[in-house]
C-alpha positions as CSV (number, residue, x, y, z in Angstrom):
1,X,10.0,-22.7,8.3
2,X,7.9,-25.1,6.2
3,X,8.6,-23.8,2.7
4,X,7.0,-26.1,0.1
5,X,9.8,-28.3,-1.4
6,X,8.9,-27.5,-5.0
7,X,9.0,-23.8,-4.3
8,X,12.3,-24.1,-2.4
9,X,13.6,-25.9,-5.6
10,X,13.2,-22.7,-7.7
11,X,14.1,-20.2,-5.0
12,X,17.1,-19.1,-7.0
13,X,14.9,-18.4,-10.0
14,X,12.7,-16.3,-7.8
15,X,15.7,-14.3,-6.6
16,X,16.6,-13.7,-10.3
17,X,13.1,-12.4,-11.0
18,X,13.1,-10.1,-8.0
19,X,16.5,-8.6,-8.8
20,X,15.5,-8.0,-12.4
21,X,12.4,-6.2,-11.2
22,X,14.5,-4.3,-8.7
23,X,16.8,-3.0,-11.5
24,X,13.8,-1.8,-13.5
25,X,11.4,0.1,-11.2
26,X,8.4,2.0,-12.5
27,X,6.1,4.6,-10.9
28,X,2.4,4.8,-10.4
29,X,0.3,3.4,-13.3
30,X,3.2,3.3,-15.8
31,X,4.4,-0.2,-14.9
32,X,4.7,-1.3,-18.6
33,X,8.0,-3.2,-18.3
34,X,7.0,-4.8,-15.1
35,X,3.7,-5.9,-16.5
36,X,5.4,-7.3,-19.6
37,X,7.8,-9.3,-17.4
38,X,5.0,-10.6,-15.3
39,X,2.9,-11.6,-18.3
40,X,5.9,-13.4,-19.9
41,X,6.5,-15.4,-16.7
42,X,2.8,-16.3,-16.5
43,X,2.8,-17.6,-20.0
44,X,5.8,-19.7,-19.2
45,X,3.9,-21.2,-16.3
46,X,0.9,-22.1,-18.4
47,X,-1.8,-20.3,-16.5
48,X,-5.2,-20.6,-18.1
49,X,-6.0,-16.9,-18.8
50,X,-4.2,-13.6,-18.7
51,X,-6.1,-10.3,-18.7
52,X,-3.7,-7.3,-19.1
53,X,-4.4,-3.6,-19.3
54,X,-6.6,-3.3,-16.2
55,X,-6.0,0.0,-14.5
56,X,-3.7,0.8,-17.4
57,X,-1.0,-1.8,-16.6
58,X,-2.6,-4.1,-14.1
59,X,-3.0,-7.8,-14.8
60,X,-5.5,-10.5,-13.6
61,X,-4.5,-14.1,-14.4
62,X,-6.5,-17.2,-13.8
63,X,-5.4,-20.7,-12.8
64,X,-8.2,-23.3,-12.7
65,X,-7.9,-26.3,-10.4
66,X,-9.5,-29.8,-10.4
67,X,-13.2,-29.0,-11.0
68,X,-15.5,-26.3,-10.0
69,X,-15.2,-24.2,-6.8
70,X,-14.9,-20.7,-5.5
71,X,-12.5,-18.0,-6.8
72,X,-9.8,-16.7,-4.5
73,X,-7.9,-13.5,-5.3
74,X,-4.3,-13.1,-4.4
75,X,-2.8,-9.6,-4.9
76,X,0.6,-8.2,-5.3
77,X,1.6,-4.5,-6.0
78,X,4.1,-3.7,-8.7
79,X,5.0,0.0,-8.5
80,X,8.1,1.7,-7.1
81,X,8.9,5.0,-5.4
82,X,10.6,8.3,-6.5
83,X,13.7,7.8,-4.4
84,X,17.4,7.6,-5.4
85,X,18.8,4.2,-4.4
86,X,21.8,4.0,-2.0
87,X,22.2,0.2,-1.6
88,X,25.3,-0.3,-3.7
89,X,23.8,-3.6,-4.8
90,X,25.0,-5.0,-8.1
91,X,21.3,-5.2,-9.1
92,X,20.5,-1.6,-8.0
93,X,18.0,0.5,-10.0
94,X,19.2,1.6,-13.4
95,X,16.6,4.4,-13.4
96,X,17.9,7.6,-11.7
97,X,15.6,8.8,-8.9
98,X,13.4,5.7,-8.9
99,X,13.7,2.5,-6.8
100,X,11.8,-0.3,-5.2
101,X,12.0,1.1,-1.7
102,X,8.9,-0.7,-0.4
103,X,9.5,-4.2,-1.6
104,X,6.8,-4.4,-4.3
105,X,9.4,-6.2,-6.4
106,X,9.4,-8.9,-3.7
107,X,5.6,-8.9,-3.4
108,X,5.4,-9.5,-7.2
109,X,8.0,-12.2,-7.0
110,X,6.2,-14.0,-4.2
111,X,2.9,-14.1,-6.2
112,X,4.8,-15.3,-9.3
113,X,6.3,-18.1,-7.2
114,X,2.9,-19.2,-6.0
115,X,1.6,-19.0,-9.6
116,X,4.4,-21.2,-10.9
117,X,3.7,-23.8,-8.2
118,X,-0.1,-23.7,-8.5
119,X,-0.1,-23.9,-12.3
120,X,2.1,-27.0,-12.1
121,X,0.2,-28.8,-9.3
122,X,-3.4,-27.6,-9.5
123,X,-4.1,-29.4,-6.2
124,X,-7.3,-27.5,-5.6
125,X,-10.9,-27.3,-6.7
126,X,-11.8,-23.8,-7.9
127,X,-9.9,-20.9,-9.4
128,X,-7.1,-18.7,-8.3
129,X,-7.2,-15.0,-9.6
130,X,-3.7,-13.6,-9.5
131,X,-4.0,-9.8,-9.2
132,X,-0.9,-7.7,-10.1
133,X,-1.8,-4.1,-9.5
134,X,0.0,-0.8,-10.3
135,X,-0.1,2.5,-8.4
136,X,-0.3,1.4,-4.8
137,X,2.1,4.1,-3.6
138,X,0.3,6.9,-5.4
139,X,-2.9,6.7,-7.4
140,X,-4.9,4.0,-5.7
141,X,-4.5,1.4,-8.4
142,X,-6.2,-1.2,-6.2
143,X,-9.3,1.0,-6.2
144,X,-9.2,1.6,-9.9
145,X,-9.0,-2.2,-10.5
146,X,-12.1,-2.6,-8.3
147,X,-13.9,0.2,-10.2
148,X,-13.1,-1.5,-13.5
149,X,-15.0,-4.5,-12.2
150,X,-12.4,-7.2,-11.5
151,X,-14.4,-8.7,-8.5
152,X,-17.5,-9.3,-10.5
153,X,-15.8,-10.0,-13.9
154,X,-13.7,-12.8,-12.5
155,X,-16.1,-13.9,-9.7
156,X,-13.7,-13.3,-6.9
157,X,-15.2,-14.2,-3.6
158,X,-12.3,-13.4,-1.2
159,X,-8.9,-11.7,-1.4
160,X,-5.6,-11.8,0.4
161,X,-2.3,-9.9,0.3
162,X,1.1,-9.9,2.0
163,X,3.5,-7.0,2.7
164,X,7.1,-7.4,3.9
165,X,8.1,-5.9,7.2
166,X,11.7,-4.9,7.9
167,X,12.6,-4.9,11.6
168,X,10.2,-7.7,12.4
169,X,11.4,-11.3,13.0
170,X,12.5,-12.9,9.7
171,X,9.9,-15.3,8.5
172,X,7.3,-14.3,11.1
173,X,3.8,-13.2,10.2
174,X,1.6,-10.6,12.0
175,X,-1.9,-9.2,11.4
176,X,-5.0,-8.4,13.3
177,X,-8.8,-8.9,12.7
178,X,-10.8,-5.8,11.9
179,X,-9.1,-2.4,11.3
180,X,-5.4,-2.9,10.5
181,X,-4.3,0.3,8.8
182,X,-5.7,3.8,8.7
183,X,-7.6,5.8,6.1
184,X,-5.3,8.5,4.6
185,X,-6.3,11.9,3.4
186,X,-4.3,14.9,2.1
187,X,-5.0,18.6,2.6
188,X,-3.7,21.6,0.7
189,X,-4.2,25.1,1.9
190,X,-3.3,28.1,-0.2
191,X,-3.0,31.5,1.5
192,X,-3.0,34.7,-0.6
193,X,-2.1,38.1,1.0
194,X,-0.5,41.3,-0.2
195,X,3.3,41.3,-0.6
196,X,5.6,44.1,0.4
197,X,8.8,45.3,1.9
198,X,10.0,43.5,5.0
199,X,10.6,46.9,6.7
200,X,7.0,48.0,6.0
201,X,4.7,45.2,7.1
202,X,1.8,47.6,7.7
203,X,1.5,48.1,4.0
204,X,1.3,44.3,3.4
205,X,-1.1,41.5,4.3
206,X,1.4,38.9,5.5
207,X,0.5,35.3,4.4
208,X,3.4,33.9,6.6
209,X,1.8,34.9,9.8
210,X,-1.6,33.6,8.6
211,X,0.0,30.3,7.6
212,X,1.6,29.9,11.0
213,X,-1.7,30.7,12.7
214,X,-3.5,28.1,10.6
215,X,-1.0,25.4,11.3
216,X,-1.2,26.0,15.0
217,X,-5.0,25.9,15.0
218,X,-5.0,22.7,12.9
219,X,-2.8,21.0,15.5
220,X,-5.5,21.8,18.1
221,X,-7.9,19.5,16.3
222,X,-6.2,16.4,17.7
223,X,-5.8,17.8,21.2
224,X,-9.1,19.6,21.7
225,X,-11.7,18.3,19.2
226,X,-11.6,14.5,19.5
227,X,-11.8,11.8,22.1
228,X,-8.2,10.9,23.1
229,X,-8.8,7.1,22.6
230,X,-9.9,7.5,19.0
231,X,-6.9,7.1,16.8
232,X,-6.1,10.3,14.8
233,X,-3.0,11.7,13.3
234,X,-2.8,15.2,11.6
235,X,0.7,16.1,10.3
236,X,1.6,19.3,8.5
237,X,4.5,18.2,6.3
238,X,5.1,21.2,4.0
239,X,5.0,25.0,4.3
240,X,6.3,26.9,1.3
241,X,6.6,30.7,1.1
242,X,8.9,33.6,0.6
243,X,12.0,34.3,-1.4
244,X,14.2,36.7,0.5
245,X,14.7,38.0,4.0
246,X,13.5,41.5,3.2
247,X,10.4,40.6,1.2
248,X,7.0,39.8,2.6
249,X,5.6,37.3,0.1
250,X,2.2,37.3,-1.5
251,X,1.4,33.6,-1.0
252,X,2.0,30.7,1.3
253,X,1.2,27.0,0.8
254,X,0.5,24.4,3.5
255,X,0.3,20.6,2.9
256,X,-0.2,17.6,5.2
257,X,-1.7,14.2,5.9
258,X,-4.6,13.0,8.1
259,X,-4.9,9.4,9.3
260,X,-8.2,8.1,10.8
261,X,-10.1,4.8,11.3
262,X,-13.6,6.2,12.1
263,X,-15.5,8.0,9.4
264,X,-17.1,10.2,12.1
265,X,-13.6,11.3,13.2
266,X,-12.7,11.9,9.5
267,X,-15.8,14.0,9.0
268,X,-15.1,16.0,12.2
269,X,-11.5,16.8,11.0
270,X,-12.8,17.9,7.6
271,X,-15.4,20.2,9.2
272,X,-13.0,21.7,11.7
273,X,-10.2,22.2,9.2
274,X,-12.7,24.1,6.9
275,X,-13.9,26.2,9.8
276,X,-10.3,27.1,10.8
277,X,-9.3,28.1,7.2
278,X,-12.5,30.0,6.7
279,X,-12.0,31.9,10.0
280,X,-8.3,32.5,9.8
281,X,-8.4,34.2,6.4
282,X,-10.5,37.2,7.5
283,X,-8.8,37.2,10.9
284,X,-5.4,37.9,9.2
285,X,-6.8,39.9,6.3
286,X,-5.8,37.3,3.7
287,X,-7.6,34.9,1.4
288,X,-7.3,31.2,2.5
289,X,-8.6,28.2,0.6
290,X,-8.7,24.5,1.7
291,X,-8.6,21.6,-0.7
292,X,-9.2,18.4,1.3
293,X,-8.6,15.2,-0.7
294,X,-10.1,11.9,0.7
295,X,-7.7,9.1,-0.3
296,X,-7.5,5.4,0.7
297,X,-10.0,4.1,3.2
298,X,-9.0,2.2,6.3
299,X,-7.8,-1.4,5.7
300,X,-10.2,-3.6,7.5
301,X,-9.6,-7.4,7.7
302,X,-12.5,-9.8,7.8
303,X,-12.2,-11.5,11.2
304,X,-13.0,-15.0,9.9
305,X,-10.7,-14.8,6.9
306,X,-8.0,-13.3,9.1
307,X,-8.2,-16.3,11.5
308,X,-8.1,-18.7,8.5
309,X,-5.0,-16.9,7.0
310,X,-3.3,-16.8,10.4
311,X,-3.8,-20.6,10.6
312,X,-2.2,-21.0,7.2
313,X,0.7,-18.8,8.4
314,X,1.2,-21.1,11.4
315,X,1.4,-24.1,9.0
316,X,4.1,-22.4,7.0
317,X,6.1,-20.6,9.7
318,X,5.3,-22.3,13.0
319,X,3.0,-21.4,15.9
320,X,5.5,-19.2,17.6
321,X,6.1,-17.2,14.5
322,X,2.6,-15.8,14.0
323,X,0.9,-12.9,15.9
324,X,-2.7,-12.6,15.0
325,X,-3.7,-9.8,17.3
326,X,-0.9,-7.3,16.6
327,X,-3.1,-4.3,16.8
328,X,-3.5,-1.5,14.2
329,X,-1.2,1.1,12.8
330,X,-1.5,4.5,11.2
331,X,0.0,3.6,7.8
332,X,-2.3,3.2,4.8
333,X,-2.7,0.7,2.0
334,X,-4.9,0.7,-1.1
335,X,-5.6,-3.0,-0.7
336,X,-8.3,-1.5,1.5
337,X,-10.4,-1.0,-1.6
338,X,-10.4,-4.7,-2.4
339,X,-11.2,-5.5,1.2
340,X,-14.2,-3.1,1.0
341,X,-15.4,-5.1,-2.1
342,X,-14.7,-8.6,-0.8
343,X,-13.8,-10.2,2.6
344,X,-10.2,-11.2,3.1
345,X,-7.1,-10.5,5.0
346,X,-3.8,-8.5,4.8
347,X,-0.8,-9.8,6.6
348,X,2.8,-8.6,7.2
349,X,5.7,-11.0,6.7
350,X,8.8,-10.2,8.7
351,X,12.0,-9.5,6.7
352,X,14.5,-9.3,9.6
353,X,17.0,-6.5,10.2
354,X,17.6,-3.9,7.6
355,X,16.7,-0.5,6.4
356,X,13.1,0.5,6.9
357,X,10.6,0.9,4.1
358,X,10.8,4.1,2.0
359,X,14.4,4.6,2.7
360,X,17.2,4.8,0.0
361,X,19.1,2.0,1.7
362,X,16.2,-0.4,1.7
363,X,16.3,-3.8,-0.1
364,X,13.9,-6.7,-0.1
365,X,15.1,-9.8,1.7
366,X,15.1,-12.6,-0.9
367,X,15.2,-15.3,1.7
368,X,11.5,-14.7,2.6
369,X,10.1,-14.9,-0.9
370,X,9.7,-18.7,-0.9
371,X,7.9,-18.4,2.4
372,X,5.5,-15.9,1.1
373,X,4.9,-18.0,-2.0
374,X,4.3,-21.0,0.1
375,X,1.8,-19.1,2.2
376,X,-0.2,-18.2,-0.9
377,X,-0.1,-21.7,-2.2
378,X,-1.1,-23.4,1.0
379,X,-3.9,-20.9,1.5
380,X,-5.4,-21.9,-1.9
381,X,-4.9,-25.6,-1.3
382,X,-6.5,-25.5,2.1
383,X,-9.4,-23.2,1.2
384,X,-10.3,-25.2,-1.9
385,X,-9.3,-28.8,-1.4
386,X,-9.7,-31.1,-4.5
387,X,-12.9,-33.2,-4.6
388,X,-12.3,-36.9,-3.8
389,X,-12.4,-39.2,-6.7
390,X,-11.4,-36.7,-9.3
């Protein structure tokens, strides 16, 4: 691994930042302590401008190089997850029921490491826009930052981001041009019937039977209403109803997720789900209502920017440590909003063996942080080389 020497020199400092952030996780847009910590570090580094309070607790900071040039955006997410930590680390979360189970503490640290190096060396012509965003896990903070105008306000022309990947070779990079991760939607279905005694179902209108019928029909969308080679996932993940074995309840609730890449497939799912709910209600003599929420769009890498970023990854990690045609997956990511606004690329950085993301035993691998910081730094220096003679 070709970690930049200067970044390797403050690797222990980066570990200390990461573990501090790990101990103090915050949810959604309420990343106040995290943003304050980030802002304090950026001031210490001597960046040129710090703009806090974007999307409530997001920050954009600018580092200017040697002369005029383009503006490259580098993004890290800051929020944690509502999970009780089970790592037994001496730096474990001090907040009950909240932990960094996805490595956003490490992502923030990698970008801070790149910021420290770039603010010291400024071996580039142009400007780096450091984007620290809240609410990636829930709330679409990346989309809110775009809506609040960061791309135009700071003149950002292209954007890049990294995400750690447990279970993938430590220090290896993987990505793909074009669609990388799916769009994600959520659906809620409320069924209202007439409750009654479990021994007298003829006097009730059973929402449980209706809910079961609706769920079974929804599962037929994937198997009977779409082309098998078009990626689609529909998962019913919650059914809540009832209170006792001898009571037919009055209501039932169904919840789940939809993952797509093609907007036509997404529209088909929305239409079929509405038709199913509208038809099943009268069929079972109950009222049924669908609330379909369109969330993050698909994460789509710009092919040229992806090829460039993969080349930088090879410089940092070595040719045999980069896969640039890894294919797409059904997870989702709100960096998609930034990639809709500007060309760029999203890459995964292997973290080696360990607990998977979103598990209570997960912990970010501090050994890969200098590599991620070096990737960001080399990307900037290669994309915006300083003008000769300056």
